[in-house]
N, C-alpha and C positions, 0 to 999 in steps of 0.2 A: 794863087788863085784869086780871081776878081771877076765877079759876076755883076752884069747889067742886063737889066731888062727894059724891053719895048713897049710901053703899055698900049701902044696903038697897034701893034701886031697881035696882042692877046685876046683870045677868044672868050676866055674865063672858064676853060675845061677843068681846070683846078688839079691837075694832075701833078704839078709840081708841089703844090701845098700837101696832097696825100703822100707824096715821097719824101720831102723835106720841109716838113711844117716849121722847123728851127730857122729855116732859110727863107721860106716864101709864106705870103698869106694872100688872101683877097679881100678887095673893097666888099663892104657889105652891100651897096648900092647896084653894083653892076658886075661883081665876080672879077674884076680887072686884077690882075697879079700885083702885088706889093712886096718890095725887096726888103726883108728884114735885116740881113746881114750879108753884104757884098764881099766880104772876105772872109768866109767860114772856116772853121778849123779842119786839119787836114783829115779828121775821122768822117767829115761829111763830104769830101771831095767826090768820092764815086758817086754817090746818090744825088749830088748835084749834076754831075755829068749826065746821069741817067736822065734826070728831070729835064734837062736841056734836049737830050736826043728824044725824048717822047712828046716835047710840046708841040702841039698840033699847029700852033701860029708861029712855030719859030722865034718866040719872043725873049727867049734866054740865050745870053751869050756869055761862054766860059772863056776868059783869057788865062791861060795856064802860066804864063811868063810873069804875071803881075803878083 
């Protein structure tokens, strides 16, 4: 699994950070998503998928084959 984020699409809701704080963070100044781990361990895959699905800006992309 490889994760990418599109900071231009991020609205700063922070749901991803609440679900997977080991993978996502937010910039202090505007709340835009920061990717901490683009290839998280298998134990985080389900929660990262959920974060991607609930992202209101559709800013998180999960590539399952990478």
